[in-house]
N, C-alpha and C positions, 0 to 999 in steps of 0.2 A: 809687785812684779812677781810673775810666775814664769818659770823656765821648765820646758819639757823636752827631753831627748826623744827624738823620733826615729832613732836608729841610724847607724852609719855616721855620716857627717852632717846630719840634718837635725836642727833643733827649732823650737818655736818659743817665742817670748810674748807674754801678755803684760801690758802696763795699764794701770787704772788709777785714777785719783778720786777723791771724795766728791768732786762736783759732777762726776759722771763721764768725764773725758776718758778715752781709752785708746790703746794702740796695740797692734799685733803684727808680728813679723815672723817669717819662716826663712831659714837659711836659703839664700839664692833667689828669693822671691821679693816682690815689692812689699813695703810696710803699709799698713792701713791705719789711719787715725780717725777718731770720732770725737765730737764735742768741741769745746771752746779752746782747749790747750793742744798744742802740737807736741804730744808726749814723746813720740818717736824722734822728732827733731831735737827735742831737749836731751834725750838719752844719747843721741849721736854727738851732740855738742859736749856733753860731760865726758864721753869716751875720748874724744879728741883732746880735751884738756888733760885727762888722765895719762894718755900716751905722751903728750907734750911734757909732762912732769917726769917722764922716764918709767912709767908703769910701776909706781911704788907698791911694795908689799902691803897687805892689809894691816899689818901691825905697825906700819909707819904713821897711820892715822890715829887721831885721838879726839876726844870730846871733853871740853871743860864746861861744867854747869855750875853757875852761881846764882845768887838771889837776883843778880842784874841781867841774867840771860845765859845763853849757851854759845859756845864757839867750837867749830870743828877746826882741827889743825893737822898739819903734816910735818912730821919730823920732830916737833916740839911745840909746846904751848905758845911760844913767841911767833910761830909761823902760821897765823890764822888763814884759813881758806875762806875767802869772801864769796858770797853768792854771785852767780853770773848775772850780768845785767840782762834785762828782758830785751829780746830782739823783735 
């Protein structure tokens, strides 16, 4: 993800993943998506979930990595954030 301030209240965001899918959006304009994944729709869904959680501060999130895998958590290691189901 790349973010660029375009002056005033205008910004542009670019999203890209390894398979070549991409999305771009400018404040107040339509978003454009390319490739097999709907990256902008995924970003919107994540933002809705974040707001639904009360917009927690960045230091509320954590990551636990073990030989058995990794887990993202919010508030403490016992509160694991599960991946969103595919839509």
